[in-house]
N, C-alpha and C positions, 0 to 999 in steps of 0.2 A: 615464536610466532612464525607462521608460514613465510617461505621465501618469496611467494607470489603475492602476498598481502602487503600493500603499501598504504600506511595510515599517515595522514597529514599531522604534522607535529602538533598543531593546535588541539586537534582531536584526541591524539595519544596522550598529551598533557592533561587534557580534561578528564579523560577516563582514569588515568593514573591518580588524579586528585579527587576523584569522586564527584566531579562536577557534572551537571546534566548535559546529555548529548542526545540528539535525535537523528536517526538515520533517515534518509530519503531515498527512494528508487529513481531510476531513470528511464524506465520503460515509458513512463508518461512523456518524457522528452523525446525518445527515439521512435515510438509507435503510437502511443496513446492519444496524443493531441497534435494537430497540425500547427504550423507556424502562423502567427507569433504566440499562440496560446501556450504552446509547450515550454518555451523558454520563460514566458511570464509566470507560468506555474512554479517552475524551479526557482527563479529568483525571488519571488514573493513568498514562496514557503520558507526559503532560507531566512529572509528578512524577518518573517513572522517569529521564527524560532529564536533568532537573536534578540528581538524586542522583548521576548519573555525570559531572557537571561540564560538561555541554553545555546549550545553549539550545534550548528547543522552539519551533518555528515552525509552528503550525497555520494551514492555508490555507482560505480561503473567499471568496465574492464577496458583498460587502455594500455597499448604498448606491452602486451604480455604480463600485465600486473592487474590484480584486483585492487582497485583504488577506493579508498575511503576518505572523502574530502576532495572536491573538484573546484578548480578555478572557472571563472567565466568562459575561458578559452576551451577548457575541457568540456563544459556543457555544450558549447557550440559545435564541438567535434561530434558529440553524441547526436545533437539535432541534425547534423548534416547528413548522417547516414550511419545506422548502428544495427547490428543483428540483435534480435531479442534473445536475452539470456535467462533461462530459468536455472534452478539448482543443478539439474542434470548437465547443463550446457557449460558451467563455469570452467571446467577442465579443458574441453576442446577449444573453447574460445580463447582462454589464456594461451594455450600452446600454439594456436594459429596466429596470434598477434592481432586479431581483428578488434574493431571497436564494438563494445558490447553495452547494451542498455539493460540494466538488471530488472527483473520482475519482482513482485512481492516475495515469492519463495526464495529467489537468489539473494535478494537484499536481506532478508532475515538470516540466512545462513552466514553472510559476510558480516552482518552486525554482531552476531554472536561470536564470530571469530575475532572481532575487534573489541569485544567486551562491552558492546552497547546493547542495552535492554529495551529501548524505545524507538519506535519506527512509525512514521506517518506516511499514509498513502491515500489514494482516492477511495477505491473499493477493492475488496479482495476477490480473488476468483472463487469458483465453486462448481456446483453441479449444473450442466447445461440443460435447458429446457428440452424436453423430448428425447434427450440422449444421456440418460443417467450414467452410462459407461464413461462419458467424457467428464473427467473431474480434474480440476486444477490442481497442480502440484502445491499450490498455496496451502491447500487443506492438510496435506501430509506434513509439510514443512511446519504448519502450526502445531501439529501433534507431537513434534520431536524437538523444536527449537525454543529456548526460553527467551522469547522477545514478545513484547506487547506491541500489537499492531493497531494503531488508531486509523480508523476508516470510516467512511459513510456506509457501513454495512457492506453488502455484496452488490455487485453490478446488477441492475434491474433486469438485464437480459438473461439472467440466470434463474434456475429454479430454486427459490429461497428456502422453501420447506425442506427440500432434500439436502440443500447445503447445511442447514441447521442440524439436520439429523446426522449428517456425516461428521460434523464438528462434535456432536455429542458423543458419537462412537469413538472419536479420537480423544475424548476427555478434555476438550478445549473449552475453558469458560468463555462465555460470550456475554460481555458487560454492556448494557445500555447506558451510555453517558447522558443522564437526565431524561432517560426514555425507557419505557417498558416493551416497546415494539422495535423489532429489528429494522433499521432503515433499509431502503432499496436504492441507495445511490442518489437518484434524482428526486426522491420522495422520502418523507419521514415514515411513510405507512407501508411496511413490507408485509404486513399480514401474519406474522409470526413473532412470538414472544422471545425475548433474550432470557438468558439463564439467570441473570441478577442485574440489578440496577445500581448505579452509583451516581452520587450527585456532587459535583465539584472536584476540583484537583486533589484536595486533602483526602476525601473518602476514596477517590479512585486509587491514590497512591497506597493507602492502607490496605485495600482490597488487593491490588497487585502484589504487594510485599507478602501478605498472608498467603496468597495463592501460590507463589514461588516457594515460600517456606514449608508448604504442605505438599510439594511435589509437582505442581502444575509446570507445564512447558510453555508453549505458545499461548497467548491470550488475546482475544479480540476485544477491543474497546470500540464500540459502535456509536459514532457521533452523528446525530441528525444532521442533515445538510442545512446550510443557513437559508436556503430558498428552495422552491420546488419548481419542477418542470410541469408545464401544462400538459395534460393528458399523457403522462409519463408511461403508464402501463399500456395504454393503446398504442403508443409509438413502439414500445419494446416488443409487443406481440407482432406488430407488422414487420419490424426489422427481422425477427426470428423467422417468420414465414418466408420472407423474400430470400433469406440466406440459408435456407434449409440444407442445401447441398454443400455448404462450406464446413470444413472440419480442421482440426488441428490448431496450431498456434496462431494462425491468422484470423480465426473465427471471432474472437472478442474484439480486436482492433476494427474489423469489418463491420460488426454489429454496432459498435459505438459510433463509427463514422456514418453509418446509415441513419441512426437515431439523430445525429447532428444535422444531417440533410433534411430529415423529416420535420425537425423542429425549427428549421430556418436558421440554424446556428445558435439558437437559444441554449442548448445543452452544453456548448463549449464554454461559454462564460460561467455557467453554473458549476461545471466541472473544475475550473480553476478555483472558484470561490470555495468549493467544498474541500479541495486539496489543501488550500492555505489555512482553512479553518481547522482541519484536522491536525496540520502542523502545529498550529498555535495551542491547540489543546494538549497535544503531546508534550510540547515543551513546558506547558503550565504543570502538568502531571509529573513530568520528569523532575522539574525544580521542586515540587512539593515533596518528592521522595528522598531528596538529598538531606 
């Protein structure tokens, strides 16, 4: 095991024994949601995973280590101020000793390093609207890292059609969990079809196992959000227009923050609820595969 990887004993023991473990990212805590929604999402996701009989494994970079399994105090450190860490940033942030909040891409890589194959998040990154050259590292990581990512589809601020086409090019299965249409984060209706549908934890576990047995790497399990945001597409289009000059790693947090403002805060509670729901489903499927 890498000298920079530090896995909590409970998680290491569970992985060694073949018990279900679900990884969680911390970019939601560090950048994705404001207080108190950020820590609420983290704590409720961990609780939902434990309730389903699995072990939560939140990931962050702390004190020069890539940490798998965080205490409440660790999560509070991330919430107090952390740099955003994608896959490319893991080495520099470890070396600098900064506090780092891991994105989908970075968390996938760390989960695989720790032997964890199940990971829950809010929504994956993708291809940005109007800027097809701006593509999230999440997509590339999905193409090469054997982890199942449970999410409410891709964030609604993205170009979902191009995102799905890119995932197809990378040979990434996109499974609709009880749905035929790819969710768009705040709505069940993304307007594009998934590559296959699964219904319930047992079938999802069978399909994931068969996909990995036949050479698949990353797999998207798209879970419809438990509730929908009013006028979600209209709000997303407005946010994209208003922030057309913003680029880089700050774009997605800025866009989501603007959607929160335009929705009068409604999107924040929905965001927490869908993250927790994804964690619950991931734990159910991880338990079914044991």
